[in-house]
C-alpha positions in Angstrom: -38.9 -146.9 -54.6 -39.3 -149.5 -57.3 -36.5 -151.8 -57.2 -35.4 -154.9 -59.3 -32.6 -157.5 -58.2 -31.1 -159.7 -60.4 -29.6 -162.8 -58.5 -31.9 -162.0 -55.8 -32.1 -165.5 -54.6 -28.4 -165.8 -53.8 -26.4 -165.1 -50.3 -26.3 -161.3 -50.9 -29.5 -161.0 -52.7 -31.7 -162.5 -50.1 -30.4 -160.3 -47.4 -30.8 -157.1 -49.6 -34.1 -158.1 -50.5 -35.2 -158.3 -46.8 -33.4 -155.3 -46.1 -35.2 -153.2 -48.7 -38.7 -154.5 -48.0 -38.1 -153.5 -44.4 -37.0 -150.0 -45.7 -40.7 -149.9 -47.4 -39.3 -150.3 -51.2 -41.2 -152.3 -53.5 -38.9 -155.4 -55.0 -39.0 -157.7 -57.8 -36.4 -160.5 -58.1 -35.2 -161.7 -61.6 -34.2 -165.4 -61.3 -33.7 -168.6 -62.9 -36.4 -170.3 -61.3 -39.2 -169.0 -59.4 -39.4 -170.4 -55.7 -42.6 -172.9 -55.2 -43.2 -171.3 -51.6 -42.6 -167.7 -50.5 -44.4 -166.1 -48.0 -43.0 -162.5 -48.7 -44.3 -159.9 -50.9 -41.8 -160.0 -53.4 -42.6 -160.3 -57.0 -40.7 -162.9 -58.9 -39.9 -162.9 -62.7 -37.6 -165.3 -64.7 -34.7 -164.2 -67.2 -37.1 -165.5 -70.1 -40.0 -163.4 -69.0 -38.1 -160.3 -69.1 -36.5 -160.9 -72.2 -39.9 -161.6 -74.2 -41.7 -159.0 -72.0 -39.3 -156.3 -70.9 -42.3 -154.0 -70.3 -43.0 -155.9 -67.1 -40.3 -153.8 -65.6 -41.4 -150.5 -66.9 -41.2 -148.1 -63.9 -38.4 -149.7 -62.1 -36.2 -146.9 -60.4 -33.4 -148.9 -59.6 -31.9 -152.3 -60.9 -29.3 -154.3 -59.1 -27.3 -157.3 -60.9 -25.8 -159.7 -58.6 -26.1 -162.6 -60.7 -23.2 -164.8 -61.8 -21.6 -168.4 -60.8 -19.4 -168.4 -57.7 -15.7 -168.1 -57.8 -15.6 -170.6 -55.0 -15.3 -173.9 -57.1 -12.3 -175.6 -58.6 -11.2 -173.9 -61.6 -11.7 -176.6 -64.1 -11.9 -175.4 -67.7 -15.5 -176.1 -67.8 -16.1 -174.1 -64.4 -13.9 -171.2 -65.7 -16.1 -171.3 -69.0 -19.2 -171.4 -66.8 -17.9 -168.4 -64.7 -17.0 -166.1 -67.3 -20.4 -166.9 -69.5 -22.7 -166.6 -66.5 -21.3 -162.9 -65.9 -21.3 -161.7 -69.4 -24.5 -163.2 -70.3 -26.4 -161.5 -67.4 -24.9 -158.1 -67.8 -25.5 -158.4 -71.5 -29.2 -159.1 -70.6 -29.5 -156.3 -68.0 -28.2 -153.9 -71.0 -30.6 -155.0 -73.2 -33.3 -154.7 -70.6 -32.4 -151.0 -70.0 -32.1 -150.3 -74.0 -35.6 -151.8 -74.1 -37.2 -149.8 -71.4 -39.0 -146.5 -72.5 -38.5 -145.1 -68.8 -35.0 -146.1 -67.9 -34.0 -146.8 -64.1 -32.5 -144.1 -62.3 -29.5 -146.4 -61.5 -27.9 -149.6 -62.0 -26.0 -151.3 -59.7 -23.6 -154.0 -61.3 -21.7 -156.6 -59.0 -18.2 -156.7 -59.6 -15.0 -157.6 -57.3 -11.8 -156.3 -55.9 -9.9 -158.8 -57.7 -9.8 -156.1 -60.4 -6.6 -154.5 -58.6 -4.7 -157.7 -58.7 -2.9 -158.6 -55.5 -0.1 -157.0 -53.3 1.4 -157.4 -49.7 2.4 -153.8 -49.9 0.0 -151.6 -51.9 -3.7 -150.0 -50.8 -6.2 -149.8 -53.4 -9.1 -147.3 -53.8 -11.3 -146.8 -56.5 -8.8 -144.5 -58.2 -6.5 -147.3 -58.5 -6.0 -148.9 -61.9 -7.0 -152.5 -62.8 -4.3 -154.8 -63.1 -5.1 -158.2 -64.9 -2.5 -160.7 -63.6 -4.4 -163.8 -63.0 -7.8 -165.7 -63.7 -9.9 -163.7 -60.9 -8.6 -160.2 -62.2 -9.2 -161.3 -65.8 -12.7 -162.2 -65.1 -13.4 -158.9 -63.4 -11.9 -157.0 -66.0 -14.0 -158.3 -68.6 -17.2 -157.9 -66.3 -16.9 -154.6 -66.1 -16.2 -153.6 -69.6 -19.0 -155.8 -70.4 -21.0 -153.7 -67.9 -20.1 -150.5 -69.9 -22.8 -151.6 -72.5 -25.4 -150.6 -69.7 -26.3 -146.8 -71.2 -28.2 -143.8 -70.5 -28.3 -144.5 -66.5 -26.1 -143.7 -63.6 -23.9 -147.0 -63.3 -22.3 -148.1 -60.1 -19.6 -150.9 -60.4 -19.8 -152.7 -56.7 -16.2 -154.1 -56.2 -17.1 -156.5 -53.6 -14.7 -158.0 -51.0 -15.3 -161.1 -48.5 -18.9 -160.8 -47.2 -19.3 -161.9 -43.9 -22.6 -163.5 -42.8 -23.5 -166.4 -40.4 -25.0 -169.2 -42.6 -23.8 -168.4 -46.3 -20.8 -167.2 -48.1 -17.2 -167.6 -47.2 -17.0 -167.1 -43.4 -18.8 -170.4 -42.2 -15.9 -172.1 -44.0 -13.3 -169.6 -42.7 -14.3 -170.1 -38.9 -14.8 -173.9 -39.1 -11.0 -174.8 -38.5 -11.3 -172.8 -35.3 -14.3 -174.5 -34.3 -12.9 -177.8 -34.6 -9.7 -176.6 -32.8 -7.1 -176.4 -35.6 -7.3 -172.7 -36.9 -4.1 -171.1 -37.6 -2.6 -168.5 -40.3 -2.7 -169.8 -44.0 0.5 -169.6 -45.9 2.7 -166.7 -44.8 -0.4 -165.1 -43.1 0.7 -161.7 -44.4 -1.5 -161.6 -47.3 -4.6 -159.1 -46.8 -8.3 -160.0 -46.3 -10.6 -157.0 -47.2 -14.2 -157.9 -45.7 -17.3 -156.3 -45.0 -20.4 -157.4 -42.8 -23.3 -158.5 -44.6 -25.5 -156.0 -42.9 -23.3 -153.1 -44.1 -23.2 -154.7 -47.7 -26.9 -154.1 -48.0 -26.8 -150.8 -46.6 -24.2 -149.7 -48.8 -26.0 -150.9 -51.9 -29.1 -149.1 -50.6 -26.7 -146.0 -49.9 -25.3 -146.3 -53.5 -28.9 -146.1 -54.9 -30.0 -143.1 -52.9 -27.2 -141.2 -53.4 -27.4 -139.5 -56.6 -23.9 -138.4 -56.8 -22.5 -141.7 -56.3 -21.5 -143.5 -59.8 -18.6 -145.5 -61.2 -16.5 -148.1 -59.3 -17.4 -148.4 -55.6 -15.3 -150.6 -53.2 -17.8 -152.5 -51.0 -14.9 -153.2 -48.2 -14.8 -152.2 -44.6 -12.5 -149.4 -43.7 -10.1 -151.6 -41.6 -8.9 -154.6 -44.1 -6.3 -157.1 -41.9 -3.8 -159.7 -42.7 -4.8 -163.3 -42.6 -2.9 -163.9 -39.7 -4.9 -161.0 -37.9 -8.1 -162.4 -39.3 -7.5 -165.7 -37.7 -6.5 -164.4 -34.4 -9.7 -162.4 -34.1 -11.8 -165.4 -35.1 -10.0 -167.2 -32.3 -10.5 -164.3 -29.8 -14.1 -164.0 -30.3 -14.8 -167.7 -30.5 -12.3 -168.8 -27.7 -10.5 -171.1 -30.1 -6.8 -171.3 -30.5 -4.9 -169.8 -33.4 -2.1 -172.0 -33.7 -2.1 -174.5 -36.4 -0.4 -173.1 -39.5 -1.4 -174.4 -42.9 1.4 -174.3 -45.5 0.7 -172.7 -49.2 1.6 -176.2 -50.6 -0.9 -177.8 -48.7 -3.6 -175.4 -50.1 -2.4 -175.6 -53.5 -3.0 -179.3 -53.6 -6.1 -179.5 -52.4 -7.7 -176.3 -54.2 -5.5 -175.8 -57.3 -5.6 -172.7 -58.9 -8.5 -171.5 -56.6 -6.0 -171.3 -53.8 -4.7 -168.0 -54.9 -7.8 -166.3 -53.7 -6.6 -167.4 -50.2 -3.0 -167.1 -50.5 -2.9 -163.8 -52.1 -5.1 -160.6 -51.4 -5.6 -156.7 -51.6 -5.6 -154.2 -49.0 -8.8 -152.0 -50.2 -10.0 -148.8 -48.7 -13.8 -147.8 -49.5 -12.8 -144.2 -50.0 -15.8 -143.2 -52.3 -18.5 -143.9 -50.1 -16.6 -142.6 -47.1 -16.5 -139.4 -48.8 -20.1 -139.3 -49.4 -20.8 -139.7 -45.9 -21.4 -143.6 -45.6 -21.2 -144.8 -41.9 -20.2 -148.4 -41.2 -22.0 -150.2 -38.3 -19.0 -152.7 -38.2 -15.9 -150.9 -39.3 -13.7 -153.3 -37.6 -13.3 -157.0 -38.0 -13.9 -157.7 -34.1 -17.1 -155.7 -34.0 -18.3 -157.7 -37.1 -17.5 -161.3 -35.6 -19.0 -160.6 -32.4 -22.5 -159.3 -34.3 -22.3 -162.3 -36.2 -21.8 -164.7 -33.2 -24.4 -163.2 -31.2 -27.0 -163.3 -34.0 -26.2 -166.6 -35.3 -29.0 -168.4 -34.2 -31.7 -165.8 -35.2 -30.4 -164.7 -38.7 -31.2 -166.9 -41.8 -28.5 -165.7 -43.8 
């Protein structure tokens, strides 16, 4: 297939591009700046190029939009504006591109996030659960998904991403660091849910959504066995042979991170019902399996 990835130079995008190339797909990446040195067979285009010449992407069979500023930054008023605008701008650009193409892609996969469900210690959320806007992350994702509805005349996937676990980028290197230093422990109450997915399952799930023509709408990109923050830490300690003993109180996280701390102190128990019903198989369904694989392959993976 001819596949275009917006945001293909980021954490998930790089792994996805590598995976798709290995599977024999033809990959084009849309990015703000074309890399000077690239030894792959990937084709690069800038956002400015596709805006001026959308015909460059005629024949694209699948378009994946992963672009947008990370939530993992202190939420100053300027940062919040950047987070919202980056998402709205890229989704609108994708909608404009699809509209301009004479031959529409078969499918568009638009990144989203599980924050759309709000947070809960007791509820379990599936794709059938309603959106619940209660804080900054959930409001961002709701606007993100509403804007994605501008993408018309194609099968649209709204990919609601959980915490993606990789070896060198993403959240996990920071999550395991206290354990490597000998100061790992639960954060806050430790009862808040952590819904997660191994990076390799993440890219396989995206490919699955592309190739399964009967999958559409919201899709939870999360492993089928979420854990609490305390269980997450215990598993990290067990896999890396480090103690799980040093609790970090909520007020400390709020002092250090400000409003951003709610991502760590609150969470959602997410189930990937849609892809499971359509026959997707997780290579790493449990956290222990995922972390043992990441530890084993840390030296030879580049993401």
